[in-house]
C-alpha positions in Angstrom: -43.6 57.3 18.6 -40.4 55.4 19.2 -37.5 57.6 19.3 -34.9 57.4 16.6 -31.7 55.7 17.7 -28.9 58.2 18.2 -26.2 57.9 15.7 -23.0 56.5 17.0 -20.0 58.8 16.9 -17.8 57.9 14.1 -14.2 58.5 13.4 -14.5 59.0 9.7 -12.6 62.3 9.9 -9.7 60.7 11.7 -9.7 57.7 9.4 -9.8 59.8 6.2 -7.0 62.0 7.6 -4.8 59.0 8.4 -5.5 57.3 5.1 -4.1 60.2 3.2 -0.7 59.6 4.7 1.4 57.0 2.9 3.4 55.0 5.4 6.3 52.9 4.4 5.4 49.2 4.7 6.6 47.4 7.8 8.7 44.9 5.9 10.7 47.5 4.0 14.4 47.0 4.9 15.2 50.6 5.7 18.5 49.9 7.4 19.7 47.8 4.5 18.5 50.4 2.0 20.4 53.2 3.8 23.6 51.2 4.0 23.4 50.2 0.3 22.8 53.8 -0.7 25.8 54.9 1.3 28.1 52.3 -0.3 26.6 53.1 -3.7 27.3 56.8 -3.5 30.8 56.3 -2.2 31.6 54.0 -5.1 30.0 56.6 -7.4 32.5 59.2 -6.2 35.3 56.7 -6.6 34.2 55.9 -10.1 34.0 59.6 -11.1 37.2 60.9 -9.5 39.6 58.1 -8.9 39.0 55.4 -11.5 40.1 57.6 -14.4 43.4 58.2 -12.5 44.4 54.7 -13.5 45.3 56.1 -16.9 48.6 57.3 -15.4 49.5 53.6 -14.7 49.6 52.8 -18.5 50.7 56.1 -20.0 52.7 59.0 -18.5 50.9 62.3 -18.5 52.0 64.9 -20.9 53.1 68.4 -19.8 49.9 70.4 -19.1 49.2 73.6 -21.1 48.1 75.3 -17.9 49.3 74.8 -14.4 47.0 72.4 -12.5 47.3 69.6 -10.0 48.2 66.1 -11.0 44.8 65.0 -9.8 43.0 67.3 -12.2 45.5 66.7 -15.0 44.6 63.0 -15.0 40.9 63.8 -15.4 41.2 66.5 -18.0 44.3 65.5 -20.1 42.3 62.9 -22.2 38.5 63.3 -22.0 37.9 60.2 -24.0 39.9 58.1 -21.5 38.1 59.7 -18.6 34.7 59.0 -20.1 35.7 55.4 -20.9 36.9 54.6 -17.4 33.8 56.3 -15.9 31.4 54.4 -18.2 33.1 51.1 -17.4 32.8 51.7 -13.7 29.2 52.9 -14.0 28.1 49.7 -15.8 29.4 47.5 -13.0 28.1 49.8 -10.3 24.6 50.3 -11.7 24.2 46.6 -12.3 24.9 46.0 -8.6 22.6 48.8 -7.5 19.8 47.8 -9.9 19.9 44.2 -8.5 19.2 45.6 -5.0 16.4 47.8 -6.3 14.8 44.9 -8.2 15.0 42.7 -5.1 13.4 45.3 -2.9 10.7 46.0 -5.5 9.8 42.3 -5.8 9.6 42.0 -2.0 7.3 45.0 -1.9 4.9 43.6 -4.5 4.8 39.9 -3.8 1.3 38.7 -2.8 -0.6 35.4 -2.5 -0.3 32.1 -0.6 3.0 30.6 0.5 3.1 28.3 -2.6 2.4 31.2 -4.9 5.1 33.3 -3.3 7.6 30.5 -3.7 6.7 30.1 -7.4 7.0 33.9 -7.9 10.5 33.9 -6.3 11.6 31.0 -8.5 10.4 32.9 -11.5 12.1 36.0 -10.2 15.5 34.3 -10.1 15.0 32.5 -13.4 14.2 35.8 -15.2 17.2 37.7 -14.0 19.4 37.1 -17.1 16.5 37.9 -19.4 15.7 41.0 -17.5 19.4 42.1 -17.7 19.4 41.6 -21.5 16.2 43.6 -21.9 17.5 46.4 -19.6 20.8 46.6 -21.4 19.1 46.8 -24.8 16.8 49.5 -23.4 19.9 51.4 -22.1 21.4 51.3 -25.6 18.1 52.8 -27.1 18.2 55.4 -24.3 21.8 56.2 -25.3 20.7 56.8 -28.9 17.9 59.1 -27.7 20.2 61.0 -25.3 22.8 61.4 -28.1 20.2 62.9 -30.5 18.9 65.2 -27.7 22.4 66.3 -26.9 23.0 67.1 -30.6 19.8 69.1 -30.8 20.8 71.1 -27.7 24.0 72.2 -29.4 26.6 69.4 -29.0 29.3 69.2 -31.7 27.9 67.3 -34.7 31.0 66.7 -36.8 33.6 66.5 -34.1 34.0 64.8 -30.7 31.4 62.2 -31.7 32.9 59.5 -29.5 32.9 61.8 -26.5 29.2 62.7 -27.0 28.3 59.0 -27.4 30.1 58.1 -24.2 28.4 61.0 -22.4 25.0 59.8 -23.6 25.8 56.2 -22.5 26.8 57.4 -19.0 23.6 59.4 -18.6 21.5 56.4 -19.9 23.3 54.0 -17.6 22.5 56.0 -14.5 19.0 57.1 -15.5 17.5 54.3 -17.6 19.2 51.0 -16.6 18.0 50.8 -12.9 14.3 51.3 -13.7 14.4 49.1 -16.7 16.1 46.3 -14.7 13.9 46.7 -11.6 10.5 47.5 -13.2 10.8 46.0 -16.6 11.1 47.8 -19.9 8.1 49.6 -21.3 6.7 48.2 -24.5 3.7 48.6 -26.8 2.5 45.0 -26.3 -1.2 44.5 -25.6 -0.9 42.2 -22.6 -1.9 43.1 -19.1 1.6 43.0 -17.7 2.9 45.3 -20.5 0.1 47.8 -19.9 0.8 47.8 -16.1 4.5 48.4 -16.8 3.6 51.3 -19.1 1.3 52.9 -16.5 4.0 52.6 -13.9 6.6 54.2 -16.1 4.1 57.0 -17.1 3.4 57.7 -13.4 7.0 57.7 -12.4 8.7 59.6 -15.3 5.9 61.6 -16.9 3.9 62.5 -13.7 7.0 62.3 -11.4 4.8 60.7 -8.8 6.7 58.0 -6.8 4.6 56.5 -4.0 7.1 54.6 -1.9 10.8 54.4 -1.0 11.7 52.1 -3.9 10.1 54.3 -6.5 11.8 57.4 -5.0 15.2 55.6 -5.1 14.5 55.1 -8.9 13.0 58.4 -9.9 15.0 61.0 -7.9 18.5 59.9 -9.0 17.3 59.5 -12.7 15.9 63.1 -12.7 19.0 64.3 -10.9 21.3 62.8 -13.5 19.5 64.4 -16.4 19.2 67.8 -14.6 22.8 67.6 -13.6 23.9 67.0 -17.2 21.9 70.0 -18.4 23.3 72.2 -15.6 26.8 71.1 -16.6 26.4 73.1 -19.9 26.6 76.4 -18.0 30.4 76.3 -17.2 31.2 75.3 -20.8 29.8 78.5 -22.1 32.1 80.6 -19.9 35.2 82.0 -21.7 37.7 80.8 -19.2 39.7 78.4 -21.4 40.3 75.9 -18.6 41.2 72.2 -19.2 38.1 71.0 -17.3 35.9 72.9 -19.7 36.8 70.4 -22.5 33.7 68.8 -24.0 31.9 67.1 -22.3 33.6 66.8 -18.9 31.4 69.4 -17.2 28.3 67.6 -18.3 29.6 64.2 -17.2 30.5 65.3 -13.7 27.3 67.4 -13.5 25.3 64.4 -14.3 27.0 62.3 -11.7 26.7 65.1 -9.1 23.0 65.3 -9.9 22.6 61.6 -9.5 24.3 61.7 -6.1 22.1 64.7 -5.0 19.0 62.8 -6.2 19.9 59.7 -4.3 20.6 61.7 -1.1 17.3 63.5 -1.5 15.4 60.2 -1.9 17.2 58.9 1.2 16.3 62.0 3.2 12.6 61.9 2.2 12.4 58.2 3.0 14.1 58.7 6.3 11.6 61.4 7.3 8.6 59.3 6.3 10.1 56.2 8.1 10.6 58.2 11.3 7.1 59.6 11.1 5.8 56.1 10.6 7.8 54.7 13.5 6.5 57.6 15.7 2.9 56.8 14.8 3.4 53.1 15.5 5.1 53.6 18.8 3.3 52.8 22.0 4.0 56.2 23.4 2.2 57.9 20.5 -0.8 55.6 20.9 -1.0 56.4 24.6 -1.1 60.1 23.8 -3.9 59.7 21.3 -6.1 57.7 23.7 
């Protein structure tokens, strides 16, 4: 009887093990991403702490009820003014940041021939204004939802209405505008593109399952902003009677702090994955595995 051919050794185990690791794509601009995140967060700190200080240029500060520094007095003397300046700065800042995220996301997903890519890029530029209008409208809807949720969680219903609306707008601007501008707004339309967008939003914000650096840069700060606003309710309940406990300053700064922490966490995870990917791709690592 002819002998059965011996099976060739396979590397299925190695292949399956390697396939489970999600590497960042080679063309992802990691250095650009890290630098933009750094500038973004520094401007976020400036928006939160220093932009409201401009109130003193137009109106002299009144004598504080409790002794506190001039810096804190400018932030706490008029919560509506602080919220207004912060929201104005956040609108400009998040439009700039979301433009970068949308650009990176498009570069990650573009496929096809050279002519098809050129056509997609032209359509990408032409739809910028339309996408901005849709994202801004979605942010207003998110503001309404955040306002209702804040009321249900115990915010003043008959007083401080403007403060609560501005707080909801600040949270919606940081949590809802960037994904809406970069990914597109979710809708109930029956088209294929609308269904894909809904599935992406479900995976990111219901399952909390980002798969790459761009999605982490979207999800982590959004979750951090919402969690930070919720954490900001803790100091308000304390019976300290401090000026910074005025509604809703603690929630506002808690939301911005959570956004910054989420952005730094996304950068840290992406950096770790990028370094691991670079190590696997390095010639020294290949020599050790052979």
